[in-house]
N, C-alpha and C positions, 0 to 999 in steps of 0.2 A: 781905931777901926774906921772912923770917918775918913781919915787920911788915906787908908788903903783903898777904899771905895772910889775916892776921887782919882787916884793914880790908875786904878783898874779901868775906870771909864775913859780916861784919857788914852790909855793904851789900846782900848778897843776902837776908839775913834781913829787913832793913828793907823791901826792895822786895816780898818775899813777903808780909809783913804788910800792906803798903799794897795789894797786889793782892787779898788776902783781904778787906780792908775794902771795897774797890770791888766785888768780887764779891757780898759780902753785901748791899751797897746795891742792886745790880741785882736780886738775888733778891727783896728786899723790895719793890721797885717792881713787879716782875712779879706778886707776890702781891696787891698792892693793885689792880692792873689786873684780875686775875682776880676778885677780890672785887666789883669794880664791874660787870664785864661778865657774869659768870656768872648773876646773877639775871635778866638781860634775855634770855637764850637760851631758845628754845622747847623744850618736851619732845617726845618722839616722838609722844605722843597728840595734842598740839596740832597738830603738823605733819600728821598723818594726817587730823585733822578738817578742817583748812584745805584739804588736797588734795582731800578728798571734796567739799567745798563748791565748789571750783573746777571739779572734774569735772562736777558737776551744772549749773553755769552754762554750761560749755562745751558740754555736750550740748544744753542749751536753745538756745544761740546757733546751733549746727550745724543744729538742726531749723528754726530761723527762716530760715537761709540756704537750706536745701533748699526750703522753701516759697516763698521769693522766686524761686529759680531756676525752680521749676515755673510760677509765674505769668508769668515772663519768657518761658518757652518757649511758653506759650499765646498771649501777646501777639505774639511773633514769628511764630507760625503764622498768626494772624489777619492780620497785616500782609502776609505773603507771599501769602496767599490773595487779599487785596484787590488787591495789586500784579499778580498773575497775571490777575485778572478785568479790571483796567484795561488791561493789556497786550494781552490778546486782543481786547478791545473796540476799542482804538485800531487794532490791526492790521487787523481786519475793516473798520472804517470807512475806513481808508486804501485798502484794496483796492477797496472799493465806489466810493469817490470817484475813484480812478484809472480804473476801468472806465467810470464815467459820463463822465469827461472825454474818454476815448478814443472812446466812442460818440458824444458830442456833436461831436467834432472830425472824425470820419470823413468826413462829406460834404465838408468843406473840404479834406481831404487827398487826395481822389480825383485820379488822374492825368488830364491832358488827353489827348485822342485821340492826339496826336503822341507823348506819353510812353508810351502803351500800345503803340503800334506799335514804338517803340524797344525796349521790354522784350520784346515778342513776337519780334523779330528777334535779340535777344541770344543765345539758345541756338543759333540757326542759324548765326550768325557764328562762335561758338566752335567748332562742329563743322567749319565750313568751314576755319578756320585750322588745325585739327588734321589735316585731310585734306591740306592744302597742305604741311604740315611733313613728313608721311610721304613 
């Protein structure tokens, strides 16, 4: 039993030394990575300068978009006005054309004397039927 404990303690020591060496290697690799990456990182001043430049460009682009929207609004207003003018013109032309056709066709649509007599008697016949029903 004593011999087992002695071997077990030596094994733990050896594994602890192995893990320390592995840990030291990992720390050294991280230091190397930091030494490579750290010089490429931007400083606060550099970030602020870049942000200011981007803000200026963005304000310029927003101004351009607003100007474009204003020109589109005026174009849409002109298009609507033209469409309204054409619509009113077409509507008036259609009304005048229909009135002309009705006026031209009126002599042809006059009723014959027989038809006029039938129309003249129609109200009398309706009242006569009403009297008979009562």
